[in-house]
C-alpha positions in Angstrom: 5.5 1.8 -3.4 2.5 3.0 -1.4 1.9 6.2 -3.3 2.3 4.6 -6.2 -0.8 2.4 -5.4 -2.7 5.1 -3.8 -2.3 6.8 -6.7 -3.3 3.7 -9.0 -6.4 3.1 -6.7 -8.5 5.7 -8.6 -10.5 4.5 -12.1 -9.4 7.3 -14.2 -6.1 7.0 -13.0 -6.0 3.3 -14.2 -7.9 4.3 -17.4 -5.0 6.7 -18.3 -2.4 3.8 -17.5 -4.1 1.7 -19.5 -4.3 4.0 -22.7 -0.6 4.6 -22.0 -0.2 0.8 -22.0 -1.6 1.1 -25.4 -0.2 4.3 -26.9 3.4 4.7 -25.3 2.8 8.3 -25.0 -0.1 10.7 -25.4 -1.0 14.5 -25.4 -3.4 15.9 -22.4 -5.6 16.4 -25.2 -6.0 13.1 -26.5 -6.4 11.6 -22.9 -9.1 13.9 -22.2 -11.2 12.6 -25.3 -10.4 9.5 -24.0 -11.8 9.9 -20.4 -14.6 11.9 -21.4 -13.5 14.0 -18.7 -12.9 17.6 -18.1 -9.4 18.9 -19.0 -8.8 20.2 -15.8 -9.6 17.0 -14.0 -7.4 15.0 -16.2 -4.8 17.4 -15.4 -5.1 16.6 -12.2 -4.9 13.4 -12.2 -1.4 13.7 -14.5 -0.1 15.4 -12.0 -0.6 13.0 -9.3 0.8 10.0 -11.1 3.4 12.2 -12.0 4.9 13.1 -8.9 4.2 10.0 -7.2 6.7 8.7 -10.1 4.6 7.0 -12.4 4.4 9.1 -15.1 7.0 12.2 -16.5 5.9 14.6 -18.8 7.5 16.4 -22.1 6.7 19.8 -23.4 6.3 20.0 -27.4 5.1 23.0 -28.2 2.2 23.8 -26.3 1.3 20.3 -25.5 2.4 18.9 -22.8 2.7 14.8 -23.3 3.0 12.4 -21.5 4.6 8.3 -20.9 5.2 5.9 -17.9 8.2 6.5 -16.0 8.1 3.6 -14.1 7.2 0.2 -15.9 6.2 -1.9 -12.7 2.8 0.6 -12.9 1.8 -1.8 -16.0 2.7 -4.8 -13.6 0.6 -3.4 -11.2 -2.4 -2.7 -14.2 -1.7 -6.5 -15.0 -2.4 -7.6 -11.8 -5.3 -5.7 -11.2 -6.7 -7.0 -14.4 -6.3 -10.5 -13.8 -7.7 -10.6 -10.2 -10.8 -8.5 -11.9 -11.4 -11.2 -13.9 -10.9 -14.0 -11.4 -14.1 -16.0 -10.5 
């Protein structure tokens, strides 16, 4: 759990998780466009999230698609959102 919390402590990784919450799964190029970050940086974030067990990857042809492997990550995201909006 500590690894997951550490991984989700980065703003870009939280944004990736939020994107996957909406889209359910997405290819790397779509996430790169959504974040407006270089593909190499997004790939590094995705790899960290995958190693921590937050995401899973699936190769479809030449593309790699990601989805959330641990639905508890959404619980963490909702918790962060609720405290962010508190007075």
